[in-house]
C-alpha positions as CSV (number, residue, x, y, z in Angstrom):
1,M,-47.7,-12.0,-47.2
2,R,-48.9,-14.4,-49.9
3,P,-47.4,-14.6,-53.4
4,V,-48.7,-12.4,-56.2
5,L,-49.6,-14.5,-59.2
6,V,-48.6,-13.1,-62.5
7,G,-49.6,-13.9,-66.1
8,L,-52.9,-15.3,-67.3
9,A,-55.5,-16.4,-64.7
10,L,-55.5,-20.1,-65.5
11,P,-57.7,-22.6,-63.6
12,L,-55.9,-24.4,-60.8
13,I,-56.2,-28.2,-61.0
14,T,-55.1,-30.8,-58.6
15,L,-53.5,-34.1,-59.3
16,A,-56.7,-35.9,-58.6
17,S,-58.5,-34.2,-61.6
18,C,-55.9,-35.5,-64.1
19,T,-56.1,-38.4,-66.5
20,Q,-52.6,-39.6,-65.5
21,Q,-49.9,-41.3,-67.5
22,M,-46.2,-41.4,-67.0
23,T,-44.0,-39.3,-69.2
24,A,-41.6,-41.1,-71.5
25,N,-38.6,-39.7,-69.7
26,T,-39.6,-40.9,-66.3
27,I,-37.3,-43.7,-65.1
28,E,-38.7,-46.7,-63.2
29,I,-36.8,-47.1,-59.9
30,K,-36.5,-50.8,-58.9
31,R,-36.4,-51.8,-55.3
32,E,-33.9,-54.6,-56.0
33,N,-31.3,-52.1,-57.0
34,F,-31.4,-50.7,-53.5
35,Q,-31.4,-54.0,-51.5
36,V,-27.7,-54.1,-50.5
37,E,-25.7,-53.9,-47.3
38,H,-23.6,-50.9,-46.4
39,D,-21.5,-50.6,-43.3
40,G,-23.0,-53.9,-42.2
41,K,-26.6,-52.5,-42.4
42,P,-29.4,-53.3,-44.9
43,V,-30.2,-50.6,-47.4
44,D,-33.7,-50.6,-49.0
45,L,-36.1,-48.5,-51.1
46,F,-39.4,-47.4,-49.7
47,T,-42.4,-46.2,-51.7
48,I,-45.2,-44.0,-50.4
49,K,-48.2,-42.6,-52.3
50,N,-51.7,-41.3,-52.2
51,A,-54.8,-42.2,-54.1
52,K,-54.4,-39.3,-56.5
53,G,-51.3,-40.5,-58.3
54,M,-48.5,-38.8,-56.3
55,T,-45.7,-41.2,-55.5
56,V,-42.5,-40.7,-53.6
57,Q,-39.6,-43.1,-53.3
58,L,-36.8,-42.8,-50.7
59,T,-33.9,-44.9,-49.4
60,N,-32.7,-45.3,-45.8
61,Y,-29.1,-44.7,-47.1
62,G,-28.7,-41.1,-46.1
63,G,-32.4,-40.6,-45.7
64,K,-32.4,-39.7,-49.4
65,I,-35.5,-38.8,-51.5
66,V,-35.1,-40.8,-54.7
67,S,-38.1,-39.7,-56.8
68,I,-41.1,-37.5,-56.5
69,I,-43.8,-38.3,-59.2
70,V,-46.4,-35.6,-59.7
71,A,-48.7,-34.5,-62.6
72,D,-48.4,-31.6,-64.9
73,R,-51.4,-29.5,-66.2
74,D,-52.2,-32.2,-68.8
75,G,-52.2,-35.0,-66.2
76,K,-48.9,-36.5,-67.2
77,L,-46.9,-37.8,-64.3
78,G,-43.2,-37.0,-64.1
79,D,-40.3,-37.1,-61.7
80,V,-39.3,-33.6,-60.4
81,N,-36.5,-34.8,-58.1
82,L,-32.9,-35.3,-59.2
83,G,-31.5,-38.6,-58.1
84,Y,-30.0,-42.0,-59.0
85,E,-31.3,-45.5,-59.9
86,S,-29.4,-47.6,-57.3
87,A,-28.0,-47.7,-53.9
88,E,-24.5,-48.0,-55.3
89,A,-25.0,-44.8,-57.3
90,Y,-26.0,-43.0,-54.2
91,I,-23.1,-44.3,-52.2
92,N,-20.7,-43.2,-54.9
93,G,-22.6,-40.1,-56.1
94,T,-23.1,-36.5,-55.2
95,A,-23.5,-36.7,-51.4
96,S,-26.3,-34.3,-50.8
97,L,-28.7,-35.3,-53.6
98,G,-32.1,-35.7,-51.8
99,A,-30.4,-36.3,-48.4
100,T,-31.4,-35.8,-44.9
101,I,-28.8,-33.4,-43.5
102,G,-27.4,-33.4,-39.9
103,R,-26.2,-33.2,-37.2
104,Y,-25.8,-29.6,-38.4
105,A,-27.1,-28.6,-41.8
106,N,-25.1,-25.9,-43.6
107,R,-21.8,-24.5,-42.3
108,I,-20.1,-24.1,-38.9
109,A,-17.2,-21.6,-39.1
110,G,-13.7,-22.8,-38.3
111,G,-14.9,-26.4,-37.7
112,Q,-15.7,-25.6,-34.0
113,F,-18.1,-24.1,-31.6
114,E,-18.4,-23.5,-27.8
115,L,-21.3,-24.7,-25.7
116,N,-21.6,-24.2,-21.9
117,G,-17.9,-23.3,-21.7
118,Q,-16.6,-26.3,-23.7
119,V,-15.1,-26.1,-27.1
120,Y,-16.1,-28.8,-29.5
121,K,-13.8,-29.4,-32.6
122,L,-15.4,-30.8,-35.7
123,F,-14.1,-32.3,-39.0
124,K,-13.4,-29.6,-41.6
125,N,-14.8,-30.8,-44.8
126,N,-15.4,-27.5,-46.6
127,G,-12.2,-25.5,-46.6
128,P,-11.8,-24.0,-43.1
129,N,-15.4,-25.0,-42.1
130,T,-17.6,-27.9,-41.3
131,L,-20.4,-28.5,-43.8
132,H,-23.6,-30.6,-43.4
133,G,-22.4,-32.5,-40.4
134,G,-18.8,-33.2,-41.3
135,K,-16.9,-36.1,-43.0
136,K,-19.6,-38.6,-42.3
137,G,-22.8,-36.7,-41.6
138,Y,-26.3,-38.2,-41.7
139,R,-26.3,-38.2,-45.5
140,F,-23.7,-41.0,-45.4
141,V,-25.2,-43.3,-42.9
142,V,-27.8,-46.1,-43.0
143,W,-30.9,-45.2,-41.1
144,E,-33.4,-47.7,-39.6
145,G,-36.4,-47.8,-41.9
146,R,-40.0,-48.6,-41.0
147,Q,-42.9,-48.6,-43.4
148,I,-45.9,-47.2,-41.4
149,D,-48.5,-47.6,-44.1
150,D,-48.9,-47.0,-47.9
151,A,-48.5,-43.3,-47.4
152,S,-45.8,-42.9,-44.8
153,V,-42.3,-44.2,-43.7
154,E,-40.3,-43.5,-40.6
155,L,-36.5,-43.3,-40.6
156,S,-34.5,-43.2,-37.4
157,Y,-30.8,-42.8,-36.5
158,L,-28.9,-42.9,-33.2
159,S,-26.1,-40.4,-33.6
160,R,-23.5,-41.3,-30.9
161,D,-21.9,-38.9,-28.5
162,G,-18.7,-37.6,-30.1
163,E,-19.7,-38.6,-33.6
164,E,-18.0,-36.0,-36.0
165,G,-17.1,-34.1,-32.8
166,F,-20.7,-33.3,-31.7
167,P,-21.7,-33.9,-28.1
168,G,-24.6,-36.1,-26.9
169,N,-26.3,-39.4,-27.9
170,L,-28.9,-38.0,-30.3
171,L,-31.9,-40.0,-31.4
172,V,-33.3,-38.5,-34.6
173,K,-36.5,-39.6,-36.3
174,V,-38.0,-38.4,-39.6
175,V,-41.5,-39.3,-40.8
176,Y,-42.1,-38.9,-44.6
177,S,-45.7,-38.8,-45.6
178,V,-47.7,-38.2,-48.8
179,T,-51.0,-36.6,-48.1
180,D,-54.3,-36.4,-50.0
181,K,-53.5,-32.7,-50.6
182,N,-50.6,-33.9,-52.8
183,E,-48.0,-32.9,-50.2
184,L,-44.7,-34.5,-49.2
185,R,-44.7,-33.9,-45.5
186,L,-41.4,-34.2,-43.5
187,E,-41.7,-34.3,-39.7
188,Y,-38.5,-34.3,-37.7
189,S,-38.0,-35.0,-34.0
190,A,-35.0,-35.6,-31.8
191,T,-33.9,-36.1,-28.2
192,T,-30.4,-36.0,-26.6
193,D,-28.8,-37.0,-23.3
194,K,-26.3,-34.1,-23.3
195,P,-26.5,-30.5,-24.4
196,T,-25.8,-30.3,-28.2
197,V,-26.5,-28.3,-31.3
198,L,-28.9,-29.5,-34.0
199,N,-30.0,-28.3,-37.4
200,L,-31.8,-30.7,-39.7
201,T,-33.0,-30.3,-43.3
202,N,-33.6,-32.2,-46.5
203,H,-31.4,-31.4,-49.6
204,A,-33.8,-32.4,-52.4
205,F,-33.0,-30.9,-55.8
206,F,-36.1,-29.9,-57.7
207,N,-36.8,-29.3,-61.4
208,L,-40.5,-28.9,-62.0
209,R,-40.1,-29.5,-65.8
210,G,-38.7,-32.9,-64.9
211,E,-35.3,-34.2,-63.6
212,G,-32.6,-33.9,-66.2
213,Q,-34.8,-31.6,-68.4
214,G,-32.5,-28.6,-68.6
215,D,-31.9,-25.8,-66.2
216,V,-34.3,-24.1,-63.8
217,L,-33.5,-20.5,-64.7
218,D,-37.0,-20.0,-66.2
219,H,-38.7,-21.3,-63.0
220,V,-40.5,-18.5,-61.2
221,L,-39.8,-18.1,-57.5
222,W,-41.4,-16.2,-54.6
223,V,-39.9,-16.3,-51.2
224,N,-41.5,-14.8,-48.1
225,A,-38.4,-13.1,-46.9
226,S,-37.5,-9.4,-46.8
227,R,-34.0,-10.1,-45.5
228,F,-31.2,-12.5,-46.2
229,L,-27.8,-13.4,-44.8
230,P,-24.7,-12.2,-46.7
231,T,-21.7,-14.5,-46.4
232,D,-18.0,-14.3,-46.6
233,E,-16.0,-16.0,-49.3
234,T,-16.3,-19.4,-47.5
235,G,-20.0,-19.3,-47.1
236,I,-20.2,-18.2,-43.5
237,P,-22.7,-15.5,-42.6
238,T,-21.1,-12.1,-41.8
239,G,-23.8,-11.4,-39.2
240,E,-25.5,-8.8,-41.2
241,R,-29.2,-9.2,-41.9
242,R,-29.5,-7.4,-45.3
243,N,-32.7,-6.1,-46.8
244,V,-33.4,-7.7,-50.1
245,Q,-35.0,-4.6,-51.6
246,G,-33.0,-3.3,-54.6
247,T,-30.8,-6.4,-54.7
248,P,-30.9,-9.6,-56.8
249,F,-32.1,-11.4,-53.7
250,D,-35.5,-9.8,-53.8
251,F,-38.0,-12.5,-54.4
252,M,-40.9,-10.8,-52.5
253,S,-42.5,-10.4,-55.9
254,P,-42.3,-13.5,-58.1
255,K,-39.5,-13.5,-60.7
256,S,-37.5,-16.0,-62.7
257,L,-34.4,-17.5,-61.1
258,G,-32.4,-16.4,-64.2
259,R,-33.5,-12.7,-64.2
260,D,-30.9,-11.4,-61.8
261,I,-28.5,-14.4,-61.3
262,H,-25.9,-13.0,-63.7
263,Q,-25.8,-9.5,-62.2
264,A,-22.5,-8.1,-61.0
265,N,-22.9,-8.7,-57.3
266,V,-20.4,-9.7,-54.7
267,Q,-22.8,-12.2,-53.1
268,L,-23.7,-13.9,-56.3
269,T,-20.0,-14.2,-57.1
270,V,-19.2,-15.7,-53.7
271,G,-21.9,-18.3,-54.1
272,R,-21.6,-18.8,-57.9
273,G,-25.3,-17.9,-57.9
274,Y,-27.9,-18.2,-55.2
275,D,-26.6,-20.1,-52.2
276,H,-27.9,-18.1,-49.3
277,N,-30.1,-18.3,-46.2
278,F,-33.3,-16.2,-46.4
279,I,-34.8,-15.0,-43.1
280,L,-38.5,-15.9,-43.4
281,N,-41.1,-13.3,-42.5
282,D,-43.8,-14.2,-40.0
283,S,-41.7,-17.1,-38.6
284,D,-43.0,-18.0,-35.2
285,G,-42.5,-21.8,-35.1
286,E,-45.9,-22.4,-36.7
287,L,-46.2,-24.0,-40.2
288,T,-46.3,-21.0,-42.6
289,L,-45.8,-20.5,-46.3
290,A,-42.2,-19.9,-47.1
291,A,-41.9,-20.1,-50.9
292,R,-43.7,-20.8,-54.1
293,L,-42.0,-22.2,-57.2
294,S,-43.7,-22.5,-60.6
295,E,-42.8,-23.7,-64.1
296,A,-44.7,-22.4,-67.1
297,T,-44.4,-25.3,-69.7
298,T,-45.8,-28.0,-67.4
299,G,-47.9,-25.7,-65.2
300,R,-46.4,-27.4,-62.1
301,I,-46.4,-25.5,-58.8
302,M,-44.6,-26.3,-55.6
303,E,-45.3,-24.5,-52.4
304,V,-43.0,-24.9,-49.4
305,Y,-44.4,-24.6,-45.8
306,T,-42.1,-24.8,-42.8
307,T,-41.8,-24.2,-39.0
308,E,-38.2,-23.2,-39.5
309,P,-36.9,-19.6,-39.4
310,G,-34.7,-19.8,-42.5
311,L,-34.7,-21.1,-46.1
312,Q,-31.5,-21.8,-48.0
313,V,-32.0,-21.0,-51.7
314,Y,-29.5,-22.9,-53.8
315,T,-29.4,-23.0,-57.6
316,G,-27.3,-26.1,-58.0
317,N,-24.3,-24.0,-58.9
318,F,-21.7,-26.7,-58.2
319,L,-23.3,-29.5,-60.2
320,T,-21.1,-30.3,-63.2
321,G,-23.1,-32.6,-65.5
322,E,-20.2,-35.0,-65.4
323,G,-19.0,-37.9,-63.2
324,T,-21.1,-38.2,-60.1
325,D,-23.6,-35.7,-61.5
326,I,-24.9,-38.2,-64.1
327,G,-28.3,-39.2,-62.8
328,K,-31.3,-41.3,-63.7
329,G,-31.3,-42.7,-67.3
330,G,-27.8,-41.2,-67.9
331,K,-29.1,-37.7,-67.7
332,A,-26.5,-35.0,-67.0
333,Y,-27.2,-32.8,-64.0
334,G,-25.3,-29.7,-64.9
335,P,-25.1,-26.3,-63.2
336,R,-28.4,-24.8,-62.3
337,S,-30.3,-27.9,-63.4
338,A,-32.2,-27.9,-60.1
339,L,-33.2,-25.7,-57.2
340,C,-32.9,-26.6,-53.5
341,L,-35.2,-24.9,-51.0
342,E,-33.8,-26.1,-47.7
343,S,-35.8,-25.2,-44.6
344,Q,-33.4,-24.7,-41.7
345,H,-32.1,-22.7,-38.8
346,F,-29.3,-20.3,-39.8
347,P,-25.8,-21.3,-40.8
348,D,-23.1,-21.0,-38.1
349,S,-25.7,-20.3,-35.3
350,P,-23.6,-22.0,-32.7
351,N,-21.0,-19.3,-33.2
352,Q,-23.4,-16.4,-33.7
353,P,-25.5,-16.0,-30.5
354,E,-27.7,-13.3,-32.1
355,F,-29.1,-15.9,-34.5
356,P,-32.0,-18.2,-33.4
357,S,-30.6,-20.9,-31.0
358,T,-29.9,-24.4,-32.3
359,V,-29.2,-25.8,-28.8
360,L,-31.0,-28.9,-27.7
361,N,-30.9,-29.9,-24.0
362,P,-31.7,-33.2,-22.3
363,G,-35.4,-33.4,-21.5
364,E,-36.4,-31.3,-24.5
365,V,-37.8,-32.7,-27.7
366,F,-36.8,-31.1,-31.0
367,R,-39.6,-30.9,-33.5
368,S,-39.7,-29.4,-37.0
369,T,-42.0,-29.8,-40.0
370,T,-41.6,-29.0,-43.7
371,V,-44.2,-29.6,-46.4
372,Y,-43.8,-29.5,-50.1
373,R,-47.3,-29.1,-51.7
374,F,-47.7,-29.8,-55.5
375,S,-50.4,-28.7,-57.9
376,A,-50.7,-27.5,-61.5
377,E,-52.3,-24.6,-63.3
């Protein structure tokens, strides 16, 4: 099912048709602020772009997206991705901001799982659970970076057998590309020498009005999901696949993020807002439209396509606007100042065999693609 557009039928424009200029609040990110060493490895800043003005910057520290510059309806280029201005700020900042997440994105209950009769114990870094790969998941490591061309970069990381308790030497690669369709394309691949579990995503925080430009509660969201996964008080799915109809989790018709977020609902209370995995309709491993986000004052639109079966919708509920949540140009990133749309397999799948499998065996190649497509109307 495709999203139903609401409101006036305005002409759709692409970034190519704009007379482009940077907005005054867009911060210039300097490469030299990222050229440091961390854990004995060189950190750097990479820039990829197309001929239409779209520019993306990322760092090999944590595989983190630093900026995404796209145009609004008037052709003004602005940064729609929360982030920092230096490697030091990323190393000391909010860990997931723009990060590539692994070995297992989201939560694993009790910090352990069983695979082929063996129990693997993980570091518990989220109450009783393991979150985003543990104490030193992929968001904290320095990846190998290679600029392929002006429009693409490859990051790779060898995750050693036993790292954070996970089995197998796992070689992970992510290719980040900016296309002529004004897309940021993320292509993941991985191989292992021992049976393991794997769940990769990117944790970019989006605000289509511009990073640091208030909250996202007026952003309109459509999600191609008629069911979601309720969780317990620690964020672990209960196993139920609940129909969204008649609940605040119904985004099958476009609505603002703020419309239902303050409803008296146990699941909203548990997550302090939206922080749940949505089960995508029509998910068969092919690249399909999962979500559409729009913002009225700029006209910006972001569509999310993925080969993954799930999408975590997170409204930045735990951002504080203080300390490590002070971003580019000293802007405060407060609660709900951004939205994350994280393509993924389901949380706690290694402990819930009825969920789509996240097991990767030797001789197999893990592949996953997610695309963020930008336009304006």
